[in-house]
VEXGU-381050 format. One line per field, with one value per residue (C-alpha): residue number from 1; x, y, z; residue in three letters. Coordinates in Angstrom, 2 decimals. Layout:
<pts>
i: c(NUM	...);
X: c(X	...);
Y: c(Y	...);
Z: c(Z	...);
aa: c(ALA	...);
</pts>
This chain:
<pts>
i: c(1	2	3	4	5	6	7	8	9	10	11	12	13	14	15	16	17	18	19	20	21	22	23	24	25	26	27	28	29	30	31	32	33	34	35	36	37	38	39	40	41	42	43	44	45	46	47	48	49	50	51	52	53	54	55	56	57	58	59	60	61	62	63	64	65	66	67	68	69	70	71	72	73	74	75	76	77	78	79	80	81	82	83	84	85	86	87	88	89	90	91	92	93	94	95	96	97	98	99	100	101	102	103	104	105	106	107	108	109	110	111	112	113	114	115	116	117	118	119	120	121	122	123	124	125	126	127	128	129	130	131	132	133	134	135	136	137	138	139	140	141	142	143	144	145	146	147	148	149	150	151	152	153	154	155	156	157	158	159	160	161	162	163	164	165	166	167	168	169	170	171	172	173	174	175	176	177	178	179	180	181	182	183	184	185	186	187	188	189	190	191	192	193	194	195	196	197	198	199	200	201	202	203	204	205	206	207	208	209	210	211	212	213	214	215	216	217);
X: c(53.14	50.81	51.96	49.84	49.71	47.69	46.18	44.87	42.26	39.55	39.81	43.63	41.83	42.59	39.56	39.70	38.98	35.28	35.72	36.39	33.79	30.50	27.89	27.80	28.65	32.25	32.69	35.41	32.61	30.52	33.94	35.36	31.54	32.37	35.80	34.41	31.09	32.43	36.30	37.60	41.54	40.03	43.17	42.46	44.45	45.20	46.35	47.58	49.10	50.95	49.91	45.95	44.10	42.41	41.55	40.66	39.74	38.67	39.86	39.02	39.64	37.05	36.62	33.53	32.84	34.38	30.82	28.54	26.92	26.45	25.53	28.53	30.25	34.15	35.84	38.26	40.12	39.80	40.57	37.46	37.14	33.94	32.80	32.09	28.53	27.37	25.44	25.87	28.65	31.49	34.94	37.05	36.55	37.81	39.19	38.77	42.23	43.76	41.54	42.96	45.97	44.95	43.90	46.98	48.31	45.88	46.91	50.41	50.63	47.53	48.74	45.81	42.70	41.29	37.41	35.99	32.72	30.10	32.21	30.68	32.87	33.71	36.86	39.86	41.22	39.52	41.82	40.37	36.87	34.38	30.85	27.55	26.76	23.02	21.00	22.06	18.17	18.33	15.23	16.10	14.01	13.07	9.25	8.87	6.79	4.72	1.45	3.62	5.15	1.51	0.59	3.39	2.01	-0.39	-3.73	-3.64	-0.73	-2.32	-5.10	-4.17	-1.74	-4.91	-6.62	-3.34	-3.08	-7.05	-5.73	-3.47	-5.03	-4.77	-0.60	1.20	4.35	6.74	10.00	12.97	15.82	18.54	19.07	15.32	16.45	15.08	15.87	12.54	13.51	17.54	15.58	14.03	17.27	18.60	15.56	16.50	20.36	19.89	17.75	20.20	21.57	25.43	26.31	29.55	29.61	26.27	26.72	25.46	22.32	24.75	25.96	22.57	21.98	24.47	24.58	25.68	23.39	24.01	23.37	20.13	19.60);
Y: c(-71.98	-69.93	-66.65	-64.69	-61.40	-60.13	-56.54	-55.12	-52.52	-52.65	-49.63	-50.85	-53.69	-54.82	-54.71	-57.81	-58.95	-57.94	-59.73	-63.17	-62.63	-64.75	-62.57	-58.51	-59.33	-60.83	-57.24	-54.36	-51.86	-53.99	-54.53	-51.36	-50.89	-54.23	-51.97	-48.72	-50.56	-53.65	-53.52	-56.87	-56.72	-57.45	-58.76	-60.16	-63.18	-62.99	-65.96	-65.29	-67.68	-66.16	-62.89	-63.62	-63.66	-67.21	-67.28	-64.54	-64.65	-62.73	-63.03	-61.73	-62.09	-62.23	-63.10	-65.56	-68.76	-71.44	-73.65	-70.55	-73.48	-75.54	-72.60	-72.57	-70.08	-70.56	-67.18	-67.68	-65.77	-66.89	-66.02	-66.58	-67.00	-65.85	-62.35	-60.11	-59.84	-63.28	-63.88	-67.66	-66.31	-68.02	-66.28	-67.89	-68.09	-69.30	-71.33	-74.95	-76.78	-73.07	-72.15	-75.46	-73.92	-70.84	-72.26	-74.47	-71.12	-69.16	-72.30	-71.58	-67.85	-67.37	-68.12	-70.09	-71.26	-71.18	-70.96	-71.80	-70.93	-71.53	-74.54	-75.48	-78.65	-80.48	-79.78	-82.21	-80.60	-82.58	-80.62	-77.26	-75.93	-75.59	-74.40	-73.06	-69.92	-70.29	-73.40	-74.79	-74.15	-72.43	-71.17	-70.34	-66.85	-66.63	-64.71	-61.40	-60.63	-61.81	-62.79	-64.46	-66.77	-67.35	-69.00	-70.83	-72.62	-76.10	-75.88	-77.13	-75.10	-71.92	-72.47	-72.95	-70.18	-68.12	-69.14	-67.95	-64.86	-63.86	-62.72	-60.67	-58.95	-55.47	-56.06	-53.57	-54.31	-51.97	-50.79	-48.13	-47.18	-48.53	-45.08	-44.92	-47.75	-47.42	-47.90	-50.33	-52.07	-52.87	-54.05	-56.45	-57.74	-57.66	-59.97	-62.66	-62.25	-63.07	-66.13	-67.03	-70.37	-69.87	-66.17	-64.57	-60.52	-58.15	-55.46	-52.13	-49.60	-47.76	-50.49	-50.81	-47.17	-46.68	-49.70	-48.77	-47.40	-50.43	-52.79	-55.27	-57.58);
Z: c(29.31	31.83	32.72	36.74	36.81	40.46	40.54	43.67	42.01	39.78	38.13	36.83	35.40	31.29	29.00	28.34	31.83	30.44	27.43	29.37	32.46	31.83	34.18	35.15	38.30	37.73	35.34	35.82	36.70	39.59	41.01	41.45	43.37	45.51	46.38	47.64	49.35	50.70	51.11	51.65	50.49	47.08	44.36	41.04	39.53	35.62	33.46	30.14	27.17	24.58	26.11	25.74	29.35	29.16	33.06	35.82	39.07	41.99	45.45	48.89	52.37	55.57	59.09	58.80	60.50	59.04	60.40	59.17	57.51	60.29	62.79	64.67	65.96	64.94	63.50	60.97	58.72	55.16	51.15	49.51	45.52	44.54	44.15	47.29	47.63	48.23	44.59	42.83	39.93	40.00	41.23	38.54	34.96	31.85	29.90	31.84	31.91	32.18	35.52	36.78	36.72	38.69	41.14	41.48	41.31	44.13	46.47	46.44	46.88	49.15	52.73	55.09	54.60	50.90	49.99	46.51	46.19	43.50	41.21	38.15	37.96	40.26	42.97	42.17	45.61	48.75	50.85	49.66	50.79	47.87	49.07	47.08	48.34	47.25	46.12	42.95	41.05	37.99	35.54	32.41	31.91	28.62	28.88	28.21	31.47	34.06	32.19	29.42	31.62	33.01	29.93	29.41	32.60	32.22	32.57	36.16	37.56	36.17	38.01	41.12	40.36	39.88	43.13	44.77	43.26	44.15	47.46	46.22	43.18	44.45	44.38	42.45	41.04	40.66	39.10	40.78	40.79	42.99	44.87	45.63	48.17	51.32	54.91	55.25	52.13	53.77	56.81	54.61	54.23	57.49	58.38	55.17	56.75	60.11	58.84	56.09	56.72	55.15	56.43	54.66	54.04	55.57	52.33	53.69	53.10	50.83	48.81	47.67	47.11	44.86	42.44	39.15	36.93	34.33	37.24	36.28	38.70);
aa: c(UNK	UNK	UNK	UNK	UNK	UNK	UNK	UNK	UNK	UNK	UNK	UNK	UNK	UNK	UNK	UNK	UNK	UNK	UNK	UNK	UNK	UNK	UNK	UNK	UNK	UNK	UNK	UNK	UNK	UNK	UNK	UNK	UNK	UNK	UNK	UNK	UNK	UNK	UNK	UNK	UNK	UNK	UNK	UNK	UNK	UNK	UNK	UNK	UNK	UNK	UNK	UNK	UNK	UNK	UNK	UNK	UNK	UNK	UNK	UNK	UNK	UNK	UNK	UNK	UNK	UNK	UNK	UNK	UNK	UNK	UNK	UNK	UNK	UNK	UNK	UNK	UNK	UNK	UNK	UNK	UNK	UNK	UNK	UNK	UNK	UNK	UNK	UNK	UNK	UNK	UNK	UNK	UNK	UNK	UNK	UNK	UNK	UNK	UNK	UNK	UNK	UNK	UNK	UNK	UNK	UNK	UNK	UNK	UNK	UNK	UNK	UNK	UNK	UNK	UNK	UNK	UNK	UNK	UNK	UNK	UNK	UNK	UNK	UNK	UNK	UNK	UNK	UNK	UNK	UNK	UNK	UNK	UNK	UNK	UNK	UNK	UNK	UNK	UNK	UNK	UNK	UNK	UNK	UNK	UNK	UNK	UNK	UNK	UNK	UNK	UNK	UNK	UNK	UNK	UNK	UNK	UNK	UNK	UNK	UNK	UNK	UNK	UNK	UNK	UNK	UNK	UNK	UNK	UNK	UNK	UNK	UNK	UNK	UNK	UNK	UNK	UNK	UNK	UNK	UNK	UNK	UNK	UNK	UNK	UNK	UNK	UNK	UNK	UNK	UNK	UNK	UNK	UNK	UNK	UNK	UNK	UNK	UNK	UNK	UNK	UNK	UNK	UNK	UNK	UNK	UNK	UNK	UNK	UNK	UNK	UNK	UNK	UNK	UNK	UNK	UNK	UNK);
</pts>
């Protein structure tokens, strides 16, 4: 028998929440950050079997264009199962069978339209909306640095990449702290946002400047 609980503050999530997560964007520290710098009525569902946390979900509410992916103005309040910052991570995770039970519970208690983002498995509820935040392109990055990646390429690809990079031979890459995020960088983000086919939330400059110190993109 699965028991459900809803928590409205990320800083009140139990320590077992992070143990169940699959990546940093689902963890409590990042969710606390999103509440502070992208507040959109976040709430967190937990499903337990015999006291053990087996599934969980992040839900938030936005007024978005329901046909945003078709570039049609159609503002509508929606409850979104996902990470409130437009990343490709799932907003619902845990054991497969219990995840299905948690989805049923969310459909029952959340009144109105529900959008689930980035489900790994096929959605079994045709009447409910399920979309991808980003294209489903996955690259397994096991390279130690850029040169390691180049050396792993076939000779033909490596030669073509070398020819392309000749024009940018003086470029230098620098890793900076999130606190050094500038207005110029933010304007570049806004330009990308404007060109996006599927606009959900537009993040503030403070969201980027104040990312947690342990944040790794």
